[in-house]
PDB file of the backbone (N, CA, C, O) and the ligand in Angstrom, with CONECT records:
HET     CU  A 101       1
ATOM      1  N   UNK A   1     -63.783  16.857  59.715  1.00  0.00           N
ATOM      2  CA  UNK A   1     -64.844  16.622  58.739  1.00  0.00           C
ATOM      3  C   UNK A   1     -66.199  16.611  59.459  1.00  0.00           C
ATOM      4  O   UNK A   1     -66.269  16.186  60.612  1.00  0.00           O
ATOM      5  N   UNK A   2     -67.264  17.063  58.814  1.00  0.00           N
ATOM      6  CA  UNK A   2     -67.282  17.713  57.508  1.00  0.00           C
ATOM      7  C   UNK A   2     -66.669  19.112  57.573  1.00  0.00           C
ATOM      8  O   UNK A   2     -66.435  19.633  58.664  1.00  0.00           O
ATOM      9  N   UNK A   3     -66.406  19.731  56.408  1.00  0.00           N
ATOM     10  CA  UNK A   3     -65.738  21.034  56.416  1.00  0.00           C
ATOM     11  C   UNK A   3     -66.586  22.155  56.990  1.00  0.00           C
ATOM     12  O   UNK A   3     -66.046  23.159  57.453  1.00  0.00           O
ATOM     13  N   UNK A   4     -67.896  22.004  56.967  1.00  0.00           N
ATOM     14  CA  UNK A   4     -68.761  23.002  57.597  1.00  0.00           C
ATOM     15  C   UNK A   4     -69.688  22.294  58.579  1.00  0.00           C
ATOM     16  O   UNK A   4     -70.361  21.324  58.232  1.00  0.00           O
ATOM     17  N   UNK A   5     -69.709  22.795  59.803  1.00  0.00           N
ATOM     18  CA  UNK A   5     -70.634  22.243  60.786  1.00  0.00           C
ATOM     19  C   UNK A   5     -71.430  23.378  61.410  1.00  0.00           C
ATOM     20  O   UNK A   5     -70.964  24.515  61.490  1.00  0.00           O
ATOM     21  N   UNK A   6     -72.628  23.053  61.845  1.00  0.00           N
ATOM     22  CA  UNK A   6     -73.474  23.998  62.563  1.00  0.00           C
ATOM     23  C   UNK A   6     -73.714  23.446  63.959  1.00  0.00           C
ATOM     24  O   UNK A   6     -74.120  22.297  64.133  1.00  0.00           O
ATOM     25  N   UNK A   7     -73.454  24.293  64.948  1.00  0.00           N
ATOM     26  CA  UNK A   7     -73.569  23.873  66.350  1.00  0.00           C
ATOM     27  C   UNK A   7     -74.348  24.934  67.117  1.00  0.00           C
ATOM     28  O   UNK A   7     -74.711  25.971  66.562  1.00  0.00           O
ATOM     29  N   UNK A   8     -74.597  24.671  68.371  1.00  0.00           N
ATOM     30  CA  UNK A   8     -75.259  25.647  69.237  1.00  0.00           C
ATOM     31  C   UNK A   8     -74.227  26.341  70.121  1.00  0.00           C
ATOM     32  O   UNK A   8     -73.192  25.766  70.459  1.00  0.00           O
ATOM     33  N   UNK A   9     -74.524  27.578  70.486  1.00  0.00           N
ATOM     34  CA  UNK A   9     -73.642  28.312  71.391  1.00  0.00           C
ATOM     35  C   UNK A   9     -73.435  27.484  72.661  1.00  0.00           C
ATOM     36  O   UNK A   9     -74.381  26.935  73.226  1.00  0.00           O
ATOM     37  N   UNK A  10     -72.195  27.410  73.088  1.00  0.00           N
ATOM     38  CA  UNK A  10     -71.848  26.625  74.258  1.00  0.00           C
ATOM     39  C   UNK A  10     -71.369  25.222  73.934  1.00  0.00           C
ATOM     40  O   UNK A  10     -70.846  24.525  74.804  1.00  0.00           O
ATOM     41  N   UNK A  11     -71.544  24.802  72.682  1.00  0.00           N
ATOM     42  CA  UNK A  11     -71.070  23.474  72.293  1.00  0.00           C
ATOM     43  C   UNK A  11     -69.549  23.457  72.194  1.00  0.00           C
ATOM     44  O   UNK A  11     -68.902  24.475  71.946  1.00  0.00           O
ATOM     45  N   UNK A  12     -69.011  22.272  72.396  1.00  0.00           N
ATOM     46  CA  UNK A  12     -67.578  22.043  72.323  1.00  0.00           C
ATOM     47  C   UNK A  12     -67.290  21.263  71.048  1.00  0.00           C
ATOM     48  O   UNK A  12     -68.011  20.321  70.716  1.00  0.00           O
ATOM     49  N   UNK A  13     -66.247  21.649  70.339  1.00  0.00           N
ATOM     50  CA  UNK A  13     -65.838  20.936  69.123  1.00  0.00           C
ATOM     51  C   UNK A  13     -64.417  20.432  69.324  1.00  0.00           C
ATOM     52  O   UNK A  13     -63.547  21.166  69.792  1.00  0.00           O
ATOM     53  N   UNK A  14     -64.192  19.174  68.966  1.00  0.00           N
ATOM     54  CA  UNK A  14     -62.851  18.597  69.028  1.00  0.00           C
ATOM     55  C   UNK A  14     -62.429  18.134  67.644  1.00  0.00           C
ATOM     56  O   UNK A  14     -63.146  17.396  66.968  1.00  0.00           O
ATOM     57  N   UNK A  15     -61.251  18.586  67.242  1.00  0.00           N
ATOM     58  CA  UNK A  15     -60.628  18.115  66.008  1.00  0.00           C
ATOM     59  C   UNK A  15     -59.549  17.100  66.387  1.00  0.00           C
ATOM     60  O   UNK A  15     -58.871  17.253  67.402  1.00  0.00           O
ATOM     61  N   UNK A  16     -59.400  16.074  65.569  1.00  0.00           N
ATOM     62  CA  UNK A  16     -58.337  15.096  65.791  1.00  0.00           C
ATOM     63  C   UNK A  16     -57.560  14.913  64.501  1.00  0.00           C
ATOM     64  O   UNK A  16     -58.149  14.754  63.432  1.00  0.00           O
ATOM     65  N   UNK A  17     -56.260  14.933  64.598  1.00  0.00           N
ATOM     66  CA  UNK A  17     -55.407  14.714  63.437  1.00  0.00           C
ATOM     67  C   UNK A  17     -55.182  13.211  63.255  1.00  0.00           C
ATOM     68  O   UNK A  17     -54.522  12.582  64.083  1.00  0.00           O
ATOM     69  N   UNK A  18     -55.723  12.630  62.180  1.00  0.00           N
ATOM     70  CA  UNK A  18     -55.557  11.200  61.960  1.00  0.00           C
ATOM     71  C   UNK A  18     -54.304  10.859  61.164  1.00  0.00           C
ATOM     72  O   UNK A  18     -54.044   9.687  60.891  1.00  0.00           O
ATOM     73  N   UNK A  19     -53.526  11.867  60.792  1.00  0.00           N
ATOM     74  CA  UNK A  19     -52.455  11.666  59.803  1.00  0.00           C
ATOM     75  C   UNK A  19     -51.079  11.883  60.407  1.00  0.00           C
ATOM     76  O   UNK A  19     -50.938  12.465  61.483  1.00  0.00           O
ATOM     77  N   UNK A  20     -50.078  11.410  59.703  1.00  0.00           N
ATOM     78  CA  UNK A  20     -48.699  11.619  60.148  1.00  0.00           C
ATOM     79  C   UNK A  20     -48.253  13.064  59.966  1.00  0.00           C
ATOM     80  O   UNK A  20     -47.391  13.547  60.701  1.00  0.00           O
ATOM     81  N   UNK A  21     -48.837  13.758  58.987  1.00  0.00           N
ATOM     82  CA  UNK A  21     -48.460  15.147  58.734  1.00  0.00           C
ATOM     83  C   UNK A  21     -48.922  16.044  59.869  1.00  0.00           C
ATOM     84  O   UNK A  21     -49.963  15.801  60.478  1.00  0.00           O
ATOM     85  N   UNK A  22     -48.145  17.082  60.150  1.00  0.00           N
ATOM     86  CA  UNK A  22     -48.585  18.091  61.115  1.00  0.00           C
ATOM     87  C   UNK A  22     -49.715  18.913  60.508  1.00  0.00           C
ATOM     88  O   UNK A  22     -49.673  19.273  59.331  1.00  0.00           O
ATOM     89  N   UNK A  23     -50.710  19.202  61.311  1.00  0.00           N
ATOM     90  CA  UNK A  23     -51.788  20.093  60.907  1.00  0.00           C
ATOM     91  C   UNK A  23     -52.063  21.072  62.036  1.00  0.00           C
ATOM     92  O   UNK A  23     -51.630  20.870  63.171  1.00  0.00           O
ATOM     93  N   UNK A  24     -52.795  22.148  61.707  1.00  0.00           N
ATOM     94  CA  UNK A  24     -53.219  23.097  62.740  1.00  0.00           C
ATOM     95  C   UNK A  24     -54.687  23.439  62.518  1.00  0.00           C
ATOM     96  O   UNK A  24     -55.230  23.265  61.427  1.00  0.00           O
ATOM     97  N   UNK A  25     -55.307  23.926  63.574  1.00  0.00           N
ATOM     98  CA  UNK A  25     -56.641  24.501  63.516  1.00  0.00           C
ATOM     99  C   UNK A  25     -56.440  25.968  63.865  1.00  0.00           C
ATOM    100  O   UNK A  25     -56.224  26.306  65.029  1.00  0.00           O
ATOM    101  N   UNK A  26     -56.510  26.843  62.862  1.00  0.00           N
ATOM    102  CA  UNK A  26     -56.071  28.226  63.014  1.00  0.00           C
ATOM    103  C   UNK A  26     -57.202  29.198  62.702  1.00  0.00           C
ATOM    104  O   UNK A  26     -57.617  29.347  61.553  1.00  0.00           O
ATOM    105  N   UNK A  27     -57.686  29.849  63.744  1.00  0.00           N
ATOM    106  CA  UNK A  27     -58.715  30.883  63.613  1.00  0.00           C
ATOM    107  C   UNK A  27     -58.048  32.239  63.849  1.00  0.00           C
ATOM    108  O   UNK A  27     -58.534  33.039  64.649  1.00  0.00           O
ATOM    109  N   UNK A  28     -56.955  32.496  63.168  1.00  0.00           N
ATOM    110  CA  UNK A  28     -56.161  33.702  63.412  1.00  0.00           C
ATOM    111  C   UNK A  28     -55.699  34.277  62.069  1.00  0.00           C
ATOM    112  O   UNK A  28     -54.841  33.693  61.407  1.00  0.00           O
ATOM    113  N   UNK A  29     -56.266  35.417  61.667  1.00  0.00           N
ATOM    114  CA  UNK A  29     -55.883  35.966  60.357  1.00  0.00           C
ATOM    115  C   UNK A  29     -54.391  36.283  60.252  1.00  0.00           C
ATOM    116  O   UNK A  29     -53.831  36.269  59.157  1.00  0.00           O
ATOM    117  N   UNK A  30     -53.746  36.568  61.387  1.00  0.00           N
ATOM    118  CA  UNK A  30     -52.321  36.884  61.345  1.00  0.00           C
ATOM    119  C   UNK A  30     -51.476  35.675  60.972  1.00  0.00           C
ATOM    120  O   UNK A  30     -50.321  35.823  60.574  1.00  0.00           O
ATOM    121  N   UNK A  31     -52.049  34.471  61.100  1.00  0.00           N
ATOM    122  CA  UNK A  31     -51.297  33.251  60.779  1.00  0.00           C
ATOM    123  C   UNK A  31     -51.758  32.613  59.473  1.00  0.00           C
ATOM    124  O   UNK A  31     -51.292  31.535  59.105  1.00  0.00           O
ATOM    125  N   UNK A  32     -52.669  33.277  58.777  1.00  0.00           N
ATOM    126  CA  UNK A  32     -53.175  32.736  57.514  1.00  0.00           C
ATOM    127  C   UNK A  32     -52.473  33.408  56.350  1.00  0.00           C
ATOM    128  O   UNK A  32     -52.158  34.596  56.410  1.00  0.00           O
ATOM    129  N   UNK A  33     -52.224  32.646  55.282  1.00  0.00           N
ATOM    130  CA  UNK A  33     -51.631  33.237  54.078  1.00  0.00           C
ATOM    131  C   UNK A  33     -52.623  34.208  53.439  1.00  0.00           C
ATOM    132  O   UNK A  33     -52.241  35.259  52.925  1.00  0.00           O
ATOM    133  N   UNK A  34     -53.890  33.839  53.482  1.00  0.00           N
ATOM    134  CA  UNK A  34     -54.955  34.686  52.941  1.00  0.00           C
ATOM    135  C   UNK A  34     -55.920  35.013  54.075  1.00  0.00           C
ATOM    136  O   UNK A  34     -56.707  34.171  54.507  1.00  0.00           O
ATOM    137  N   UNK A  35     -55.842  36.250  54.543  1.00  0.00           N
ATOM    138  CA  UNK A  35     -56.646  36.636  55.716  1.00  0.00           C
ATOM    139  C   UNK A  35     -58.144  36.452  55.479  1.00  0.00           C
ATOM    140  O   UNK A  35     -58.911  36.297  56.430  1.00  0.00           O
ATOM    141  N   UNK A  36     -58.563  36.470  54.203  1.00  0.00           N
ATOM    142  CA  UNK A  36     -59.998  36.325  53.929  1.00  0.00           C
ATOM    143  C   UNK A  36     -60.493  34.907  54.198  1.00  0.00           C
ATOM    144  O   UNK A  36     -61.698  34.659  54.202  1.00  0.00           O
ATOM    145  N   UNK A  37     -59.569  33.981  54.423  1.00  0.00           N
ATOM    146  CA  UNK A  37     -59.977  32.619  54.775  1.00  0.00           C
ATOM    147  C   UNK A  37     -60.371  32.486  56.246  1.00  0.00           C
ATOM    148  O   UNK A  37     -60.912  31.459  56.656  1.00  0.00           O
ATOM    149  N   UNK A  38     -60.099  33.524  57.036  1.00  0.00           N
ATOM    150  CA  UNK A  38     -60.425  33.490  58.464  1.00  0.00           C
ATOM    151  C   UNK A  38     -61.607  34.417  58.726  1.00  0.00           C
ATOM    152  O   UNK A  38     -61.625  35.564  58.280  1.00  0.00           O
ATOM    153  N   UNK A  39     -62.581  33.907  59.449  1.00  0.00           N
ATOM    154  CA  UNK A  39     -63.698  34.746  59.882  1.00  0.00           C
ATOM    155  C   UNK A  39     -63.937  34.502  61.363  1.00  0.00           C
ATOM    156  O   UNK A  39     -63.883  33.373  61.852  1.00  0.00           O
ATOM    157  N   UNK A  40     -64.202  35.602  62.059  1.00  0.00           N
ATOM    158  CA  UNK A  40     -64.556  35.532  63.480  1.00  0.00           C
ATOM    159  C   UNK A  40     -65.698  36.502  63.731  1.00  0.00           C
ATOM    160  O   UNK A  40     -65.729  37.577  63.133  1.00  0.00           O
ATOM    161  N   UNK A  41     -66.642  36.146  64.605  1.00  0.00           N
ATOM    162  CA  UNK A  41     -67.671  37.115  64.960  1.00  0.00           C
ATOM    163  C   UNK A  41     -67.031  38.344  65.609  1.00  0.00           C
ATOM    164  O   UNK A  41     -65.962  38.259  66.213  1.00  0.00           O
ATOM    165  N   UNK A  42     -67.703  39.475  65.472  1.00  0.00           N
ATOM    166  CA  UNK A  42     -67.201  40.713  66.064  1.00  0.00           C
ATOM    167  C   UNK A  42     -66.927  40.518  67.550  1.00  0.00           C
ATOM    168  O   UNK A  42     -67.775  40.022  68.291  1.00  0.00           O
ATOM    169  N   UNK A  43     -65.731  40.917  67.971  1.00  0.00           N
ATOM    170  CA  UNK A  43     -65.380  40.859  69.385  1.00  0.00           C
ATOM    171  C   UNK A  43     -64.722  39.572  69.827  1.00  0.00           C
ATOM    172  O   UNK A  43     -64.234  39.482  70.954  1.00  0.00           O
ATOM    173  N   UNK A  44     -64.698  38.568  68.955  1.00  0.00           N
ATOM    174  CA  UNK A  44     -64.046  37.304  69.314  1.00  0.00           C
ATOM    175  C   UNK A  44     -62.564  37.385  68.953  1.00  0.00           C
ATOM    176  O   UNK A  44     -62.213  37.715  67.821  1.00  0.00           O
ATOM    177  N   UNK A  45     -61.709  37.086  69.909  1.00  0.00           N
ATOM    178  CA  UNK A  45     -60.276  37.148  69.695  1.00  0.00           C
ATOM    179  C   UNK A  45     -59.795  35.930  68.901  1.00  0.00           C
ATOM    180  O   UNK A  45     -60.356  34.843  69.032  1.00  0.00           O
ATOM    181  N   UNK A  46     -58.751  36.113  68.075  1.00  0.00           N
ATOM    182  CA  UNK A  46     -58.189  34.974  67.345  1.00  0.00           C
ATOM    183  C   UNK A  46     -57.749  33.866  68.304  1.00  0.00           C
ATOM    184  O   UNK A  46     -57.335  34.119  69.436  1.00  0.00           O
ATOM    185  N   UNK A  47     -57.852  32.642  67.815  1.00  0.00           N
ATOM    186  CA  UNK A  47     -57.433  31.506  68.631  1.00  0.00           C
ATOM    187  C   UNK A  47     -57.026  30.369  67.693  1.00  0.00           C
ATOM    188  O   UNK A  47     -57.209  30.448  66.478  1.00  0.00           O
ATOM    189  N   UNK A  48     -56.478  29.326  68.281  1.00  0.00           N
ATOM    190  CA  UNK A  48     -56.114  28.181  67.460  1.00  0.00           C
ATOM    191  C   UNK A  48     -55.245  27.216  68.219  1.00  0.00           C
ATOM    192  O   UNK A  48     -54.893  27.421  69.380  1.00  0.00           O
ATOM    193  N   UNK A  49     -54.912  26.149  67.511  1.00  0.00           N
ATOM    194  CA  UNK A  49     -54.130  25.076  68.118  1.00  0.00           C
ATOM    195  C   UNK A  49     -52.647  25.315  67.906  1.00  0.00           C
ATOM    196  O   UNK A  49     -52.237  26.143  67.093  1.00  0.00           O
ATOM    197  N   UNK A  50     -51.862  24.571  68.656  1.00  0.00           N
ATOM    198  CA  UNK A  50     -50.453  24.394  68.333  1.00  0.00           C
ATOM    199  C   UNK A  50     -50.369  23.383  67.178  1.00  0.00           C
ATOM    200  O   UNK A  50     -51.399  22.939  66.670  1.00  0.00           O
ATOM    201  N   UNK A  51     -49.184  23.030  66.777  1.00  0.00           N
ATOM    202  CA  UNK A  51     -49.033  21.983  65.772  1.00  0.00           C
ATOM    203  C   UNK A  51     -49.604  20.680  66.326  1.00  0.00           C
ATOM    204  O   UNK A  51     -49.302  20.283  67.452  1.00  0.00           O
ATOM    205  N   UNK A  52     -50.430  20.025  65.521  1.00  0.00           N
ATOM    206  CA  UNK A  52     -51.030  18.759  65.938  1.00  0.00           C
ATOM    207  C   UNK A  52     -50.322  17.613  65.232  1.00  0.00           C
ATOM    208  O   UNK A  52     -50.320  17.534  64.003  1.00  0.00           O
ATOM    209  N   UNK A  53     -49.730  16.738  66.008  1.00  0.00           N
ATOM    210  CA  UNK A  53     -49.143  15.511  65.460  1.00  0.00           C
ATOM    211  C   UNK A  53     -50.227  14.451  65.346  1.00  0.00           C
ATOM    212  O   UNK A  53     -51.375  14.682  65.728  1.00  0.00           O
ATOM    213  N   UNK A  54     -49.863  13.299  64.826  1.00  0.00           N
ATOM    214  CA  UNK A  54     -50.837  12.221  64.665  1.00  0.00           C
ATOM    215  C   UNK A  54     -51.516  11.913  65.998  1.00  0.00           C
ATOM    216  O   UNK A  54     -50.865  11.749  67.030  1.00  0.00           O
ATOM    217  N   UNK A  55     -52.834  11.842  65.941  1.00  0.00           N
ATOM    218  CA  UNK A  55     -53.701  11.511  67.083  1.00  0.00           C
ATOM    219  C   UNK A  55     -53.833  12.652  68.100  1.00  0.00           C
ATOM    220  O   UNK A  55     -54.554  12.504  69.087  1.00  0.00           O
ATOM    221  N   UNK A  56     -53.162  13.776  67.883  1.00  0.00           N
ATOM    222  CA  UNK A  56     -53.363  14.925  68.763  1.00  0.00           C
ATOM    223  C   UNK A  56     -54.750  15.510  68.518  1.00  0.00           C
ATOM    224  O   UNK A  56     -55.310  15.380  67.430  1.00  0.00           O
ATOM    225  N   UNK A  57     -55.294  16.154  69.546  1.00  0.00           N
ATOM    226  CA  UNK A  57     -56.604  16.784  69.418  1.00  0.00           C
ATOM    227  C   UNK A  57     -56.530  18.243  69.840  1.00  0.00           C
ATOM    228  O   UNK A  57     -55.632  18.659  70.572  1.00  0.00           O
ATOM    229  N   UNK A  58     -57.502  19.005  69.353  1.00  0.00           N
ATOM    230  CA  UNK A  58     -57.682  20.398  69.766  1.00  0.00           C
ATOM    231  C   UNK A  58     -59.168  20.595  70.044  1.00  0.00           C
ATOM    232  O   UNK A  58     -60.012  20.256  69.215  1.00  0.00           O
ATOM    233  N   UNK A  59     -59.477  21.138  71.199  1.00  0.00           N
ATOM    234  CA  UNK A  59     -60.871  21.338  71.604  1.00  0.00           C
ATOM    235  C   UNK A  59     -61.122  22.807  71.879  1.00  0.00           C
ATOM    236  O   UNK A  59     -60.295  23.489  72.484  1.00  0.00           O
ATOM    237  N   UNK A  60     -62.274  23.287  71.428  1.00  0.00           N
ATOM    238  CA  UNK A  60     -62.662  24.675  71.691  1.00  0.00           C
ATOM    239  C   UNK A  60     -64.158  24.717  71.989  1.00  0.00           C
ATOM    240  O   UNK A  60     -64.957  24.039  71.344  1.00  0.00           O
ATOM    241  N   UNK A  61     -64.514  25.524  72.976  1.00  0.00           N
ATOM    242  CA  UNK A  61     -65.916  25.771  73.294  1.00  0.00           C
ATOM    243  C   UNK A  61     -66.314  27.085  72.636  1.00  0.00           C
ATOM    244  O   UNK A  61     -65.694  28.122  72.872  1.00  0.00           O
ATOM    245  N   UNK A  62     -67.360  27.030  71.804  1.00  0.00           N
ATOM    246  CA  UNK A  62     -67.825  28.205  71.060  1.00  0.00           C
ATOM    247  C   UNK A  62     -68.969  28.857  71.829  1.00  0.00           C
ATOM    248  O   UNK A  62     -70.089  28.346  71.847  1.00  0.00           O
ATOM    249  N   UNK A  63     -68.678  29.974  72.454  1.00  0.00           N
ATOM    250  CA  UNK A  63     -69.700  30.618  73.286  1.00  0.00           C
ATOM    251  C   UNK A  63     -70.434  31.735  72.556  1.00  0.00           C
ATOM    252  O   UNK A  63     -71.563  32.067  72.917  1.00  0.00           O
ATOM    253  N   UNK A  64     -69.812  32.319  71.535  1.00  0.00           N
ATOM    254  CA  UNK A  64     -70.437  33.436  70.821  1.00  0.00           C
ATOM    255  C   UNK A  64     -71.035  32.954  69.510  1.00  0.00           C
ATOM    256  O   UNK A  64     -70.403  32.203  68.768  1.00  0.00           O
ATOM    257  N   UNK A  65     -72.259  33.388  69.230  1.00  0.00           N
ATOM    258  CA  UNK A  65     -72.905  33.026  67.974  1.00  0.00           C
ATOM    259  C   UNK A  65     -72.225  33.721  66.800  1.00  0.00           C
ATOM    260  O   UNK A  65     -71.667  34.809  66.944  1.00  0.00           O
ATOM    261  N   UNK A  66     -72.279  33.080  65.643  1.00  0.00           N
ATOM    262  CA  UNK A  66     -71.728  33.675  64.436  1.00  0.00           C
ATOM    263  C   UNK A  66     -71.015  32.641  63.591  1.00  0.00           C
ATOM    264  O   UNK A  66     -71.089  31.439  63.845  1.00  0.00           O
ATOM    265  N   UNK A  67     -70.324  33.137  62.586  1.00  0.00           N
ATOM    266  CA  UNK A  67     -69.616  32.274  61.643  1.00  0.00           C
ATOM    267  C   UNK A  67     -68.112  32.382  61.888  1.00  0.00           C
ATOM    268  O   UNK A  67     -67.538  33.469  61.949  1.00  0.00           O
ATOM    269  N   UNK A  68     -67.515  31.229  62.022  1.00  0.00           N
ATOM    270  CA  UNK A  68     -66.074  31.131  62.260  1.00  0.00           C
ATOM    271  C   UNK A  68     -65.459  30.330  61.106  1.00  0.00           C
ATOM    272  O   UNK A  68     -65.867  29.198  60.846  1.00  0.00           O
ATOM    273  N   UNK A  69     -64.494  30.910  60.432  1.00  0.00           N
ATOM    274  CA  UNK A  69     -63.809  30.183  59.365  1.00  0.00           C
ATOM    275  C   UNK A  69     -62.340  30.035  59.727  1.00  0.00           C
ATOM    276  O   UNK A  69     -61.721  30.959  60.256  1.00  0.00           O
ATOM    277  N   UNK A  70     -61.792  28.865  59.435  1.00  0.00           N
ATOM    278  CA  UNK A  70     -60.421  28.559  59.873  1.00  0.00           C
ATOM    279  C   UNK A  70     -59.658  27.834  58.776  1.00  0.00           C
ATOM    280  O   UNK A  70     -60.226  27.371  57.787  1.00  0.00           O
ATOM    281  N   UNK A  71     -58.369  27.754  58.985  1.00  0.00           N
ATOM    282  CA  UNK A  71     -57.499  27.028  58.052  1.00  0.00           C
ATOM    283  C   UNK A  71     -56.545  26.137  58.844  1.00  0.00           C
ATOM    284  O   UNK A  71     -56.349  26.310  60.047  1.00  0.00           O
ATOM    285  N   UNK A  72     -55.967  25.190  58.134  1.00  0.00           N
ATOM    286  CA  UNK A  72     -54.719  24.571  58.585  1.00  0.00           C
ATOM    287  C   UNK A  72     -53.614  25.431  57.990  1.00  0.00           C
ATOM    288  O   UNK A  72     -53.535  25.575  56.771  1.00  0.00           O
ATOM    289  N   UNK A  73     -52.769  25.997  58.822  1.00  0.00           N
ATOM    290  CA  UNK A  73     -51.810  26.962  58.280  1.00  0.00           C
ATOM    291  C   UNK A  73     -50.767  26.314  57.369  1.00  0.00           C
ATOM    292  O   UNK A  73     -50.130  27.011  56.579  1.00  0.00           O
ATOM    293  N   UNK A  74     -50.584  25.017  57.461  1.00  0.00           N
ATOM    294  CA  UNK A  74     -49.623  24.342  56.580  1.00  0.00           C
ATOM    295  C   UNK A  74     -50.228  23.954  55.233  1.00  0.00           C
ATOM    296  O   UNK A  74     -49.502  23.800  54.251  1.00  0.00           O
ATOM    297  N   UNK A  75     -51.530  23.796  55.179  1.00  0.00           N
ATOM    298  CA  UNK A  75     -52.159  23.290  53.953  1.00  0.00           C
ATOM    299  C   UNK A  75     -53.292  24.177  53.472  1.00  0.00           C
ATOM    300  O   UNK A  75     -54.159  23.742  52.714  1.00  0.00           O
ATOM    301  N   UNK A  76     -53.275  25.424  53.920  1.00  0.00           N
ATOM    302  CA  UNK A  76     -54.298  26.388  53.497  1.00  0.00           C
ATOM    303  C   UNK A  76     -54.359  26.487  51.977  1.00  0.00           C
ATOM    304  O   UNK A  76     -55.443  26.522  51.395  1.00  0.00           O
ATOM    305  N   UNK A  77     -53.183  26.533  51.331  1.00  0.00           N
ATOM    306  CA  UNK A  77     -53.150  26.719  49.876  1.00  0.00           C
ATOM    307  C   UNK A  77     -53.688  25.503  49.132  1.00  0.00           C
ATOM    308  O   UNK A  77     -54.018  25.594  47.949  1.00  0.00           O
ATOM    309  N   UNK A  78     -53.779  24.361  49.822  1.00  0.00           N
ATOM    310  CA  UNK A  78     -54.350  23.154  49.227  1.00  0.00           C
ATOM    311  C   UNK A  78     -55.850  23.069  49.505  1.00  0.00           C
ATOM    312  O   UNK A  78     -56.507  22.097  49.132  1.00  0.00           O
ATOM    313  N   UNK A  79     -56.379  24.095  50.163  1.00  0.00           N
ATOM    314  CA  UNK A  79     -57.814  24.106  50.429  1.00  0.00           C
ATOM    315  C   UNK A  79     -58.206  23.475  51.746  1.00  0.00           C
ATOM    316  O   UNK A  79     -59.372  23.141  51.955  1.00  0.00           O
ATOM    317  N   UNK A  80     -57.244  23.307  52.637  1.00  0.00           N
ATOM    318  CA  UNK A  80     -57.567  22.707  53.933  1.00  0.00           C
ATOM    319  C   UNK A  80     -58.116  23.795  54.858  1.00  0.00           C
ATOM    320  O   UNK A  80     -57.369  24.479  55.558  1.00  0.00           O
ATOM    321  N   UNK A  81     -59.417  23.931  54.838  1.00  0.00           N
ATOM    322  CA  UNK A  81     -60.080  24.948  55.632  1.00  0.00           C
ATOM    323  C   UNK A  81     -61.473  24.473  55.974  1.00  0.00           C
ATOM    324  O   UNK A  81     -61.974  23.499  55.412  1.00  0.00           O
ATOM    325  N   UNK A  82     -62.086  25.173  56.901  1.00  0.00           N
ATOM    326  CA  UNK A  82     -63.421  24.776  57.326  1.00  0.00           C
ATOM    327  C   UNK A  82     -64.153  25.916  57.984  1.00  0.00           C
ATOM    328  O   UNK A  82     -63.602  26.992  58.216  1.00  0.00           O
ATOM    329  N   UNK A  83     -65.414  25.652  58.281  1.00  0.00           N
ATOM    330  CA  UNK A  83     -66.276  26.683  58.858  1.00  0.00           C
ATOM    331  C   UNK A  83     -67.099  26.076  59.985  1.00  0.00           C
ATOM    332  O   UNK A  83     -67.612  24.962  59.871  1.00  0.00           O
ATOM    333  N   UNK A  84     -67.216  26.823  61.065  1.00  0.00           N
ATOM    334  CA  UNK A  84     -68.092  26.461  62.175  1.00  0.00           C
ATOM    335  C   UNK A  84     -69.143  27.561  62.284  1.00  0.00           C
ATOM    336  O   UNK A  84     -68.803  28.727  62.482  1.00  0.00           O
ATOM    337  N   UNK A  85     -70.405  27.199  62.159  1.00  0.00           N
ATOM    338  CA  UNK A  85     -71.495  28.146  62.323  1.00  0.00           C
ATOM    339  C   UNK A  85     -72.126  27.889  63.685  1.00  0.00           C
ATOM    340  O   UNK A  85     -72.595  26.786  63.966  1.00  0.00           O
ATOM    341  N   UNK A  86     -72.131  28.911  64.520  1.00  0.00           N
ATOM    342  CA  UNK A  86     -72.686  28.794  65.869  1.00  0.00           C
ATOM    343  C   UNK A  86     -74.023  29.533  65.887  1.00  0.00           C
ATOM    344  O   UNK A  86     -74.074  30.751  65.715  1.00  0.00           O
ATOM    345  N   UNK A  87     -75.094  28.786  66.096  1.00  0.00           N
ATOM    346  CA  UNK A  87     -76.419  29.384  66.035  1.00  0.00           C
ATOM    347  C   UNK A  87     -77.085  29.403  67.406  1.00  0.00           C
ATOM    348  O   UNK A  87     -78.214  29.875  67.538  1.00  0.00           O
TER     349      UNK A  87
HETATM  350 CU    CU A 101     -52.904  20.503  57.336  1.00  0.00          CU2+
END
């Protein structure tokens, strides 16, 4: 949270799963039910977390400017998605 954040190139973002349910941070259209839910700047390779259990974290450093959209692959259909804007 929040579902959309704006950061600077080179910033690091950490997600933490506060819940008992498994979640993922998935920036990979091949793992999304709806590929249009994933966005990556041109030239950026897909990436993402493994399954995150309660209190697990996933950290990524965003070096390329642009808009990145991601989903939780288990709850994408429930609207569990977000956007990182790197300016
Ligand atoms: Cu989830």
